[in-house]
Legacy VTK file of the C-alpha trace (Angstrom):
# vtk DataFile Version 3.0
C-alpha trace
ASCII
DATASET POLYDATA
POINTS 244 float
0.381 -4.858 2.846
2.498 -5.460 5.883
3.805 -8.900 4.939
5.383 -10.269 1.823
2.778 -12.295 -0.039
3.296 -16.068 0.353
4.246 -18.299 -2.583
5.275 -15.371 -4.744
6.759 -17.673 -7.366
3.395 -19.391 -7.752
1.392 -16.141 -7.786
3.759 -14.050 -9.891
5.538 -16.436 -12.277
4.717 -16.497 -15.957
3.420 -12.923 -15.969
4.656 -12.729 -19.529
3.014 -13.798 -22.751
4.038 -14.840 -26.192
3.267 -11.511 -27.877
5.714 -8.602 -27.804
4.966 -5.664 -25.551
6.690 -2.265 -25.543
9.778 -2.203 -23.313
8.595 -1.212 -19.825
11.462 1.019 -18.896
10.966 3.003 -22.086
7.496 3.810 -20.820
8.825 4.200 -17.283
11.401 6.638 -18.563
8.765 8.535 -20.493
6.624 8.924 -17.378
9.611 10.107 -15.373
10.613 12.538 -18.099
7.118 14.049 -18.202
7.150 14.373 -14.428
10.435 16.274 -14.460
9.521 18.475 -17.423
6.313 19.430 -15.640
8.285 20.081 -12.481
10.506 22.487 -14.345
7.480 24.388 -15.603
5.735 24.660 -12.241
6.262 27.180 -9.480
4.891 28.130 -6.086
3.885 26.060 -3.102
1.479 23.890 -5.055
3.791 23.293 -8.023
6.570 20.772 -8.413
9.935 22.049 -7.254
13.477 20.952 -7.844
16.482 21.473 -5.582
17.720 25.108 -5.388
20.390 25.752 -8.010
22.236 28.601 -6.299
21.786 27.504 -2.710
24.707 28.714 -0.567
27.165 25.931 0.129
26.920 26.527 3.880
23.277 25.458 3.893
23.934 21.950 2.569
23.419 19.123 5.014
25.163 15.771 4.907
22.746 13.123 6.187
24.059 10.836 8.884
24.117 7.083 8.310
20.652 5.556 8.128
18.885 8.873 8.706
16.307 10.251 6.245
17.889 12.597 3.710
17.312 16.222 4.679
19.406 17.735 1.876
17.440 20.070 -0.408
14.234 19.512 1.543
11.488 21.790 0.314
9.456 23.309 3.164
6.339 22.748 1.062
6.519 18.959 0.801
4.272 17.144 0.714
2.101 19.086 -1.736
-0.312 18.363 -4.568
-2.431 16.119 -2.358
0.388 13.646 -1.768
0.289 11.831 1.576
3.091 12.397 4.058
5.450 9.520 4.792
5.124 8.925 8.515
8.104 6.610 9.019
10.573 7.206 6.189
13.291 4.813 5.196
16.805 6.266 5.312
18.165 7.653 2.072
20.963 5.080 2.216
18.637 2.247 1.134
18.735 3.775 -2.350
22.516 3.740 -2.509
24.054 1.212 -4.844
22.938 -0.458 -8.052
19.174 -1.092 -8.364
19.935 -3.994 -10.710
21.465 -5.912 -7.816
19.903 -4.283 -4.756
16.231 -3.639 -5.579
15.247 -7.244 -6.353
17.022 -10.495 -5.589
17.481 -13.081 -8.362
14.755 -15.224 -6.788
12.380 -12.257 -6.739
13.104 -11.536 -10.401
12.275 -15.122 -11.234
9.064 -14.900 -9.222
8.076 -11.796 -11.159
8.926 -12.756 -14.747
9.529 -16.508 -14.596
13.282 -16.452 -15.182
16.473 -15.223 -13.525
18.119 -12.638 -15.738
20.510 -9.762 -15.034
19.019 -6.314 -14.931
19.739 -3.601 -17.481
20.580 -0.119 -16.207
18.490 2.667 -17.742
19.298 5.656 -15.547
17.727 9.065 -16.073
19.784 12.063 -15.036
16.612 13.971 -14.232
15.311 11.388 -11.733
17.925 8.827 -10.744
19.113 5.219 -11.141
16.820 2.746 -12.888
16.896 -0.904 -13.904
14.703 -3.314 -15.858
14.449 -7.091 -16.104
12.897 -8.745 -19.177
11.965 -12.256 -20.203
12.815 -12.400 -23.898
10.737 -15.537 -24.416
7.513 -14.219 -22.904
8.080 -10.445 -23.080
7.101 -9.974 -19.448
9.097 -7.274 -17.671
9.518 -5.372 -14.437
11.376 -2.144 -13.761
12.514 -0.208 -10.707
13.491 3.469 -10.733
14.826 5.515 -7.807
13.360 9.036 -7.938
15.996 11.005 -6.055
16.863 14.063 -8.093
13.512 15.877 -7.923
13.712 16.114 -4.105
9.903 16.116 -3.967
9.007 12.408 -3.763
5.341 11.592 -4.333
4.414 15.280 -4.401
5.601 15.677 -8.006
3.758 12.505 -8.982
0.502 13.776 -7.476
0.889 17.297 -8.833
2.090 16.463 -12.329
1.379 12.828 -13.220
-2.133 12.516 -11.799
-3.832 15.009 -14.166
-2.105 13.417 -17.167
-2.879 9.760 -16.392
-5.636 7.570 -17.797
-5.455 5.382 -14.685
-4.847 6.868 -11.248
-5.424 4.547 -8.313
-4.167 5.051 -4.756
-3.052 1.681 -3.422
-3.121 0.296 0.107
0.130 1.282 1.854
3.005 -1.053 1.022
4.410 -2.053 4.391
3.296 1.333 5.683
4.549 3.392 2.731
2.012 5.336 0.608
1.645 4.133 -2.955
-0.331 4.977 -6.083
-0.720 3.157 -9.412
-0.914 5.077 -12.670
-0.719 4.380 -16.392
-1.589 5.724 -19.801
-2.518 9.225 -20.891
-5.615 11.167 -19.886
-8.408 10.897 -22.405
-7.084 7.650 -23.829
-7.826 4.013 -23.065
-5.443 2.698 -20.374
-2.951 0.073 -21.566
-4.084 -3.475 -20.886
-0.603 -4.804 -20.207
1.303 -2.058 -18.386
1.112 -0.156 -15.104
3.447 1.686 -12.794
3.348 2.263 -9.056
5.021 5.137 -7.225
5.869 4.426 -3.585
6.958 7.169 -1.188
9.894 6.186 1.021
10.195 9.719 2.421
8.593 13.060 1.581
11.575 13.910 -0.645
12.294 10.624 -2.451
10.322 7.717 -3.840
10.579 4.713 -6.133
8.708 3.762 -9.295
7.939 0.113 -10.001
6.663 -0.860 -13.439
5.094 -4.086 -14.669
4.394 -5.282 -18.191
2.091 -8.251 -18.594
2.082 -10.468 -21.659
-0.884 -11.285 -23.869
-1.782 -14.428 -21.913
-2.620 -12.214 -18.922
-4.078 -9.304 -20.842
-7.772 -9.040 -20.091
-7.373 -11.518 -17.218
-4.984 -9.886 -14.751
-5.157 -6.201 -13.879
-1.663 -4.739 -14.413
-2.442 -2.102 -11.763
-3.836 -4.701 -9.373
-2.504 -7.580 -7.313
0.534 -8.521 -9.458
1.878 -4.970 -9.247
1.170 -4.726 -5.512
3.041 -7.977 -4.904
6.099 -6.763 -6.797
6.021 -3.510 -4.813
6.017 -5.584 -1.643
9.037 -7.565 -2.854
11.009 -4.393 -3.603
10.177 -2.772 -0.259
11.134 -5.963 1.572
14.521 -5.980 -0.158
15.179 -2.289 0.483
14.156 -2.519 4.147
16.681 -5.329 4.597
19.414 -2.774 3.817
18.621 -0.690 6.912
21.380 -1.098 9.458
20.253 -2.283 12.906
LINES 1 245
244 0 1 2 3 4 5 6 7 8 9 10 11 12 13 14 15 16 17 18 19 20 21 22 23 24 25 26 27 28 29 30 31 32 33 34 35 36 37 38 39 40 41 42 43 44 45 46 47 48 49 50 51 52 53 54 55 56 57 58 59 60 61 62 63 64 65 66 67 68 69 70 71 72 73 74 75 76 77 78 79 80 81 82 83 84 85 86 87 88 89 90 91 92 93 94 95 96 97 98 99 100 101 102 103 104 105 106 107 108 109 110 111 112 113 114 115 116 117 118 119 120 121 122 123 124 125 126 127 128 129 130 131 132 133 134 135 136 137 138 139 140 141 142 143 144 145 146 147 148 149 150 151 152 153 154 155 156 157 158 159 160 161 162 163 164 165 166 167 168 169 170 171 172 173 174 175 176 177 178 179 180 181 182 183 184 185 186 187 188 189 190 191 192 193 194 195 196 197 198 199 200 201 202 203 204 205 206 207 208 209 210 211 212 213 214 215 216 217 218 219 220 221 222 223 224 225 226 227 228 229 230 231 232 233 234 235 236 237 238 239 240 241 242 243
């Protein structure tokens, strides 16, 4: 998708239902935790890798303003079948608080039908994260910045893909590779929840989660158009942070 979908408030509002659903960022956090635990257990070119622990200080690189982050770049990325990011966004777009800089208040309302402040749910193993919930309808969205693995979509492809009930590469979101995934392999995928991982560079990515309510369960595909539209909203907001 190269353009933000028109009439997002019409197409995305009231995603929630009247029946409780598990908190999305709890599931988002669980997915991220599995990804990092798998990364710690893997080795070699085709395994997930984290930043070197004892790297000499002289080899560190401080990225210039609005340039893609080259610190702790693994020479093997991308790996695991992950697509390369041809035109990465600068690392600086992921600076700041995702609760105020990943989605605007209007975009939150378009997604869950109400303007509410986000709740920070950071994970030390991956990075900053935020969720927005409609307490009346139980619809929710979440955004997580995956910075600390230094492997971007590669870890998702190498570690999350074989463990997911749903694995669906999505059309590029404004040129950035994306994949939807949910559930656990061998089990029925959840009918109300899905998560998309979008590569902003070969070494960092974002996760965007969506929880539908019961009124949409069995009608809307949580890994389909609603999730793609929210991904488009987030990318639009992050791209606006790039300095001219």
